[in-house]
N, C-alpha and C positions, 0 to 999 in steps of 0.2 A: 505494500499500500504506500503511496506516495506519502510525503510529509505537506505537500501544500494543493492549493485547488489553483488548478488553469486560470489565469486571469489575463486579459486581454483589452488593448485600450482600443474602441472602434477605429478602424483606418480611416476614415472619412470625418470624423470627428477628430479623432488626432492631425490629421491634414489641415482642418480649421484652425487646429492652436498652433499647424505652424506660419499660419496665414498672420494669426493675432501674431506672432515674432516679429513678420516684415511691418506690419505697423508700429510694433513699439519702435525701428526703426525710425521710422517718420516724426516718432516722440524726442527723440535721440539727440541733443543737443552736440552731443561728441560730431555728429554727421553737419556738414556744412548744410544751411536753407535749402537749396536747391538742387539736394541730395535726397533729404527729407521730403521734398516734393515729387521726386521721382519714385522714393519707396510706398508714397502715395499710390501713385501710377500703376506700380508692381502689383501689390495687394487688390488693386482692380482688377486688372490683368487677369493674375490667380483665380480671381472668384467668379471674372468669366468662365473661365475654362473648366472651372469646378465646375457649375452646373453643369456647360455645356457633355461634360463628359459623366464625372462621376454621379451626378443627380441623377444623371437619363438615366444610368446603368439601375441603377435602386429603383426607380420606376418600372424601370422594366422586368424585375424580380416580381416587383407588387400584381404585375401580370399572370405570373405564373399559379399554376394550379394551388391550392393551399395544402396538399398533402406532399407536394416535391415541395413546396416551399418548408417547411418545418424541416426537411431534410437538408436544406440551406442554412439553417441554424442564422435566419436572421429574419430582423419583423420589420420590412420596409417602411411602413406607415408609421412606423414609433422614430426610424431614423431619418425619416423625411421630416416629422414634427420638430426632434432635437436638432437638424441642420436649421432650419428654420427659424428656432429661438435664437440657437447661438449667432447665427446670419443676423440678426437683428440684432441682436447685442454688439457687435463687431460695427454693424454698420453706423448704430449709434455711437459708438465709440471716433470710429472715423468722423463721421462731422464733425465733433467734438474736436479732435487731432484738426481737423483742417478750420473750423471754424476761430478757436482759442486761444490756440497756438502758430498756424502755418499765417494764417491774415494778420495775425497782430503784429507778425516778425519782418511781413512782407513791408507792411505799411514803416517798421522802424527804417527800411531799405528804401523808404519814398517808393514802391511801389503799391500801385493801389489795383486792387481788382472788382473793378464795380460792376455793380447791375444796372438796369437800363430807368430805373428809380431816380440813379445817382447822377445820371448823363447834364454835363450843363447845357445851354444853349447852344455852345458852340458845338462841343459832342453831338447831341442830338442833329444837328445839322450832318454832321461827317456820316453817323450813322445810317441817316436820311440817303445822302449821296452812294455810303459805300452798299446799301440795300437798293435801290434804281439802278444801277449799274453794274451790279454784280450779283447780290444774292437773289434777286427777284425771279430770274430768269433761270435759275437751278433749281426754284422750286415746283412744284405742284401744289401751288398755294391752295387748290378749294378739292381734297382727297377729300372727300364729305360722306357719310352715311348717316342713314332717317339714325331718328335719336334709339330705337333698340333695332340695329341690327343683329342678324344672324352670322355675320361671320365679318370678320375685316382680317387684312392680309398688312402684319408688318415686318420688317426685314431682318433678318439675325444680325443682333451687336448694333445695330443702328440707333443712334440718337433722335428720339420724335419729339414733338411736341402736339400734344392734343387737348382740344378744350370742348364744348357741350355750347353751340349756342345756338338760342330756342330749341328746336325740335333736332338740330343738324349736329353731327360729331365731327368734330375737324382734325385730322391728322394732316401735323407737318412735318417731314422727313431734313432734319440738319444736312446741310449738304455737305460730305467728307470728301469733296474735290478740293474747299478751301479751309486753311488752318483755322484752327477749333476756336483759338484767340485771336481778337483783334486790340492793336494796340493804337490808342489814340496818341497824337503828337503831344509831347514833354510841357509840362506846364511852369515854369519855376521850379524847376529841378527836380518835379514830381511825377512821376508816370505814372500813366493809366493804361489798363487793359481789361477788356470785358470780352466773355464769352460770345460768339457768336450767337447763341442761343438767347440773348439779352439784342445783340441789332436785333435779330427779329423777331421777338418780343415786343418793342417800342416799336417797330412798321407795322406789325398785325395788329398793333392795337390801334391804329387809326383804321385798319381795316374793318376790323367789327370795333367801333367805339360803345359797345356797348359796355357799361361801366362792371356788369357783372359778369363779363366776360373774362376769364383768367385760364392761360396758358400751364398744365402741369406737362412735367417730363417724363416721357415714357422710352423702357427700354425691356427690349426681348435677348432672352439668350436661350438658344433651341438646340436641339437633340445632335450634337457633333457625328453620332453613331454614322456608319453609311450602308450598313446594314445587308451586304452582299449574303443573296441566300444561300449559294451553295459556291465558297472555294476553292471543290477539290475536281470541278470539272471545268472545262470551256479558260480561256484567257484572262487569267485574275485581275492582271494591268486594266484591262477594258473593261471589266465590270468595275473596276477603283475608278477610270479615268469616268466611266459614263456615269457612278452613283453621285460623283462632288459634287454636281448642280442641285443634287435634292437637299444636300447637307443645308441651304441657306433655307429651306421650307420644313425642319423638321418640328417634331413635335412642342413646344416652347415647355421647357425647363425652370423656367425662372420669368419673372414679370416684376422687372423693377417701376416704380411708379412714384411720384411725389408724395411726402407725407401727408399734403394738406390736400389734396383729391379727396373732394366729397365720397362719401358709402355710397352715393347713389351711381355716381360716375362711377367707383370700381364695380360694381354689380353689372353695369353695364359691358366693360369690356372684360370682366368674367365669362360672361356669356356668350360676349360674341369671340374672342381667342380660347375658349373651351377648355379654361384653365378652370381652379380652385383657389380656394383662400389659403394655402399652402402655399401656393407657387405665387404667391404675391409677396414682393418683399419693398418693404415702406425707404424708401432713398430721401435724399436733399435735391434740391430746385434743379441741378444741375447731374447728370448720369455720364457713362464713359471717362470715368478720371482717369482711364488711361491715355485718356489725351495729352496729361501733363507731363508725358514724355518731352513733348517739344512746346511746354511752359515758354514762354520769351522773357528773358533775362535785357532787360532795356540800359544797365549798368554796363560800370566796366570793370566791379567788383569781383576779384579772383577769387574772394574768399566764399564767395558764393557757392562754391565747388567743390569736389576734394581735390587735396594737389596731385597733380598728374605723378603717375608711378608706372612710367613707360617701362615696357617689358624688355631685358636687361638682356645681351648676344650669350649665347649659349659656350659656357667657357673652354671648351673644347669646338665643339660644331663648329662655334662661328668660325674658329682659323682654319678649319682643315681643308685641306688641299685636293683629296679626296676621302669624300663622305664613305664609299664602301671601305678602304681602306683603314675609317678611323672606327668604323663599327665592329671591321674584325680585330682590330687590336683590343679592342675592350666594349663592354655593357655602356651606351650613351642614355641616362634618364632626361627627359624631359619636363619642366613644371611650369604650366601654365596657372595663370597671365603674368605670372612672376618674371620666366623667360621665353622668350619669341618666340612663335609657333613658325619661322623660317626654315629651321634645318629641316620640316618635315615635307616644304616648300622645294627645296634645296636636292634631298634624297630621290621624290618624284621628277623633277625637272633633269637632273642628272641620269636617273635612268630611261627616262625619254631620250635622251640623245647617246647615252653610252650602247657602243656598237658591240659587248660584251653582254649584252643582257638582254633573257629571250624573253622573259614572262615574267608580267605584273598582274598580281591580284590581292584585291583589296572589297572591302563592302564600304557599302556607306548609306546613314541611317538619315542625316540633315544636311544636305549640299547648300553653300552659301551660293545667291543666286549670280554673281560672276567673281572669279578670283583665279589667282595663277593657277591653285596646284588643278581647280576644273580643267583648265587650258592645257598644264603638263599632261595630263590623262590623255585626254584628247588627243599630244601632240604625240605622245608614246605610239598609239594605237594607228595616227598617219605614217608613224616609222615603221610599222610592220610590226610592231612586237606583239608577243601574245598577251591580251590585255583581257582579264576576265573581271568583270566586276557583279558584286552582286547590289542591288540597289532595291531599299526595302521602302514600296512605293506604301505602305501599310501605316509610316513615321507619320501620327497625327498633324492636320496641320502642316504636311511639306508636303503633301502626296504630290500635289500638281507641278511643284519645282524639280522634285525628283521625276518625275517622269517626261518632263522636259529633257532636261541633263541625262537621261537613258538615252532620249532620242539622240541628242547629238553625240556622246561616245557610240554611239552603233553608227551612226552616220560614216563615223572616223574612225571602225574597222576594227573594237571594242565587240566585244562577245561581253553581250548584259543579260544580265539573269536579273528577275523580277520575283515580286515576293512569293513565297509559298505558302498554304492552306494551313492554316489555323496555326500560326505558328510565325513569331515575326525573328530578323537578324537584327540582333542590339549590338553586336559586339562590332568592336573598333579596331579591323584589323587589318595589314599591308604584307603581302609576301611578294619577294624580288629574287627572280633566281638570273642569275651568269654564269658563263660559259667562259672559264678563261684555262686558254692551255689545257684545253680536251678534262678540264676537274669542272663540277658543277657546282658552285655555290651560292648558299641560301642566307637569306636577309629578312629579319622580319621588325614589324614596327606594332607594339600592341598598345593599345590605352583605356583609357576610359572616357575619354570624351571624342566629343564629332571630330571626323575632318573638316573642321571648319576654320577659316582663319579669326571670324569675325569672333565666334564664340570664343573663340582661344583667349578675344582680349577684355574678356568676361568673366570664366568658368575655370574655377580653379580645380586641375585637372593635371595628371602626369601623364607622359608616355615612354614608353621604352624602345628603345633600339636596339637588336642585337643580333648577332650572325652566330650564337651556340647552337650548334649542332644539334641537342635533343629540341630545344624550343622551335627552332626554323624545320625541324622533320617533323614536327607535330603541328605542325600551323598549316601545313601542306594538307596533312589530312583533314584538318577541318574544311580544306577548299574543296579536298575528296568529296567532301560530304553535300558539299552545298554545290557543288558543278552536277551531282545525280551518280560519281561515280561509285561510290560506297553508302552504306547508310547507317554503318557507326564510324566513329574518331579512334580508335584505341589506340588516344595521347598513355604516355606515360611519365608528360610532366605537365601538359597544360591542363586546366579544369576546364572542362565542354558541356553546359548546358544545354540538352536538357537530359543529358548523359551521365556524368562522374560528378557535375558541381555537387551537389549536395549529397552523395554519399559520403566525397574526402571532407568534406564539411564536418560532417558528422563526425566520420573517423578522429578527426583533428581534433574538436571538442572532447571525444570518449579519451584519447589520451592524456587530454588535459585531467583530467576527472579522477583517470588512473594516477595521475603521476601526482594528485593532490592527496589521493586514498594510501600512497605511497609515503607519504610526508614531503614531497618534495614541492619547491617553489612550481606552482602553476596560476597562469595567467592567459589571458586573453582581450587583445584592444581588436578593437573594429573598427574603423570607418568608413561611412556609406553615406549614401541619400535616406533612406528609407528601408524602415524593418517593419515587415506584417507578415511571415512566413510562421504558421503557428508551430507547426512541428519545431522549427529551428530554436522559436520562440523557449517552447517545452527542455529543447535538450540545454538551453542555458540555465534554465530555471533549476534542472537536474546537477549541472556544472556547480552551479549558488551552493546548492546545499549538500555538498562535500567539499565547498570548501574553496573553490575556484574564484579568485578574483578579476570580475572583468568589465573590463572600459567600455565603452560606446560613444562613439560622433556620430548622430543621425543628425545629420540638416534639417528633412522632411517628417515627414508622417512617422511615427513608433507605437505598432500595436504593445509591444513589450510594458509589462508595469514595474516598473522600479523601486526600490526601498519596503518589499513586504518581508516580514519575517518570515522562514523559512518557505521562502519563495523566490527572493531576490533581493535579500539583504546586501548580500557582497557584491550588486551588478550599479553601476553607476551610469548615467547616462547625462549628457549635456550635450547641446546645440550650438553651432556656432554661425551664426549672422551679421555681414560684412559687409564692403562694398563690392568684393567678388561671390559671387556664388559659390558654394563648396558641392564640388560634384564629382571628387577622385572618389575611390575604394580601394583601401587598403586593408587586409585582415593579418594580424600578426599573432600567433600562437606561443607560446612560452618553449615549447616542446625541451623540457626542462636544463635550459642555458642556451641549444641550440635553438635559435628562434627558425621559427618558419614564416616564410611573408608570401602573400599574395597580392596584386594589383587588377584589377580589370572593369569590365563593364557591367558585373552580376552586383545589383542590391540585393539581399535578403529580403527578397519578392516572392511570392509563390511563381510568378507568374516569370521573374528571370532564371526561375530555378527549373519550370516546369515547360514553359511555352515560348521560350524565346533560343535563339543561337548567340549564348555568351563565351566569353571565355577571357578567364583566370591567368595570368601568367606568374611564376613563381620567381621570386627575387634571388637570382642566385651569384649578382658579384658582390663583393664584399663592402664596395665602399658605398655602390647603389643602398644595400640593404643600410648601412650605418646613417645615409642620408635622411633616408627614408625613413627613421627611426625617428632619429631628431626632429624633423618634420613633425612627424603625429605626437612628440612631444611637447613640441612647443604648443599646438591646440590643447593639449591635455592644461596647459596651464594656464589658458588662457582665463582673465579675471575680468576683460571688459568688457568682450562682446558674446560670453558664452552665458548658454541659460541653464539653468538645471530642468531635464523635463523628470520630473518627480512621479507618483500618483496621480497625481490629479491634473498634470501637465500644466501649472501654473504658470511657466515660463521666467521663474525667478533667476536673475542676475546672478553668476557667479560672485561671490564677494568672498573677499579673505583680507589678511595684514600683507600677504608678500608682495613684490615688486610687479607693477601693473605688465603686466603682458596682452598686448592688442595681438592676435594669433598670426594676421596678417598681413601685417607690421613690419612683425619680428620677422612674418618669412621673409616678406621684402629686401627687410636689412641683412638677414642671411645668405640671400645671394648677391648684395653687394656686398658680400662679405670675402665671394669667392673669386 
């Protein structure tokens, strides 16, 4: 009989606690003002995707027949009710941060965000001129319905103004072809900015002059699932391409409205949109706060933004005369965004031109719109190299761009393999073969982050370049599976989901448990994005109960409940949010003094272990092992941006009397010192 009752924090409610940490960043005055504004935008953008993806999934569970639903061990209606409750609380906190902290701090900088009631006479004239010359032609001013329409259509994620005028319902879409914010001329050193919503309200009030007419903000999030009925037959890529337009017409999963909207008006909208009260979320007078990513800064005050931390040149690869020779001599680790992404581009550009290169194989999950890396891949194919690309067209919200680049690569001569049914390829891997003096030489790049130079400036990731024979041989086996040559990659070194990752991770935990029982030092340190897999959580609870010391750094959701006696009292969990998005995965096992370490693409999520192709590589180079251990230790010492993920996930900041350590800045300083 076990000594504990398995307890799990619901994954979606835990995700909301993660987004709460984002909101905390908007309040944290260690962050410059305009960066705090960006965190509000991130919070808003995150929540949009949450409703389009996760809430949609829960709603689908609600449609499942009750006997089967019981087997799923979930109560979707109760979960949706709790989500609504928590989102309402966070929306209120969001509004408070914006109105009581951001707006006053902007005014201290002589930046005034004004609504149309505050327009001066000269600003009214400017607003009228802008409306007549620009906005008016972009609007369907009379998108009207009878007072009680059976149905209305509102575009996904677009911002609307709506009102009731007599017996008519008016919907006005705020044009997305214009900047969301309008800057008036400065007056006496003061800068005035308005939402274009208010430019519209001011002018629409003249079209509908009735004093009783008010315009309320409206925004809908729609189900983002593509609902491919049969992934197993036909051309999956073509099915996905054909389904993309349907995404904008999916079932509403959230209706965000102005909290001042009268109940009678809410009832009309609910009926016309075919939604329920649980789908209504009360917000402020303006929606789509993700537009604050582009909030104008009319001042020249650099202190309103983060100080620049430009990516540093890699101490070895940036000086390399031949990148292949350098990798052969010694494994190389890249650390983004502290170090530049350039060596990856150099590797591919060199491979594209090197006459000894015979094959290039790689997986592509989220491609940049345009990049040197994409150009290098196309050039390699054009130069007659065997280029085999696995492009995941089920990478949500990047499907269209991935399909576009797949076609370009194919036109240049690459062999492009698109998604497989019922599984995603999430690994970030590159394999290169050269024929040098009749000898085959192999090179590998295995990363925690995408082949995307833009995200490499924002996401904290690791990438390993190696010519290690066991690793490169194993990686080729992974590509043989992706090419359909073999069914199972019989790897000896790499962990590959869904084949060997879970089993090996469980074995490593078991080994620590055995060490603890034998009185040896036993510990586990795990850094990841998300932790939800119940079987592995139970395994860590087992390890806790025999005395294994466990430390977790989890950026996002965490279903493990820490700090519970006879369950998880030896487990400490922290989460770090700062200017860069923590995206790397590092898994460390004490192994009786001979540490074992892996990095790669897989979180400890059921989907990453069972439904995705993931690759984790061991760190075999002693210097790289030492570096990664030091970097993880820096994060464990963070007492500025780290939060404690306790049983209630209250997001309390780590506070102690030790010297202040802000991990991301300490990490940058670490690389400056190399």
